[in-house]
C-alpha positions in Angstrom: 24.2 3.3 10.0 23.0 0.1 8.2 21.0 -2.8 9.1 22.3 -6.1 8.4 19.4 -7.2 7.3 20.1 -11.7 8.2 21.0 -10.5 11.6 17.7 -8.1 11.7 15.2 -10.6 10.4 17.2 -14.1 10.5 19.2 -16.3 7.4 16.4 -17.5 5.9 12.7 -15.8 6.6 9.5 -17.8 6.1 7.5 -15.0 5.2 4.8 -16.2 3.0 4.9 -13.9 -0.8 3.4 -10.5 -0.1 0.2 -10.0 -2.6 1.3 -6.4 -5.1 -1.7 -5.5 -3.1 0.1 -5.4 -0.1 2.9 -3.7 -1.0 1.6 -1.5 -3.1 -0.7 -0.1 0.4 2.5 -0.5 2.7 4.5 1.1 0.3 2.2 4.2 0.3 1.9 3.7 4.2 5.7 3.8 4.2 5.5 7.4 2.5 3.8 9.0 5.7 0.1 8.2 4.0 -3.2 7.2 5.8 -5.2 4.5 4.7 -7.8 6.5 3.4 -5.7 8.5 1.4 -4.0 5.4 -0.3 -7.2 4.2 -1.1 -7.4 7.3 -3.0 -4.6 6.5 -4.7 -5.3 2.7 -5.7 -8.5 3.9 -6.3 -9.7 0.9 -3.5 -12.0 1.3 -1.1 -10.6 1.5 2.7 -11.6 -1.7 3.2 -9.9 -3.1 1.1 -6.7 -1.0 1.9 -6.9 -2.0 5.4 -7.4 -5.7 4.4 -4.4 -5.7 2.2 -2.3 -4.3 5.1 -4.0 -6.9 7.4 -3.2 -9.2 5.5 0.6 -8.0 5.3 0.9 -7.7 8.6 -0.3 -11.5 9.6 1.7 -12.5 6.7 5.3 -10.6 8.3 4.0 -12.2 11.7 4.9 -8.2 12.6 3.5 -7.1 16.0 2.1 -4.0 14.6 2.2 -1.8 11.1 4.4 -0.2 11.7 6.8 -2.7 12.1 4.8 -4.6 8.9 6.2 -1.4 7.4 10.1 -1.9 8.8 10.3 -5.9 8.1 8.8 -4.8 4.4 12.2 -2.8 4.4 13.8 -4.5 5.8 14.0 -8.0 3.4 13.6 -5.0 -0.3 9.9 -5.8 -0.6 10.1 -1.7 -0.1 11.8 0.9 -0.7 13.1 3.0 2.0 14.1 5.6 0.1 12.8 9.3 1.5 11.9 11.3 -1.8 12.3 14.3 0.8 15.5 13.8 1.6 18.2 15.9 -0.1 20.2 14.0 -2.6 
């Protein structure tokens, strides 16, 4: 079932632009990484990753991190394909 993005988040989402760091952190969380694992991949501290994730959550007005990841997928900011799924 395909999600109707316009119905899900409104016709004109007014979310502030996410930073590159916020997008990279959300993408890695979406792929199943914990914040400490994302920090290792991105060569950042745990605090830097956590601040980026909090910033993204606030900008997206999400109630929690998974909500932020879902919204980022819906608006097309992060990729939602699963590399572990058979093609």
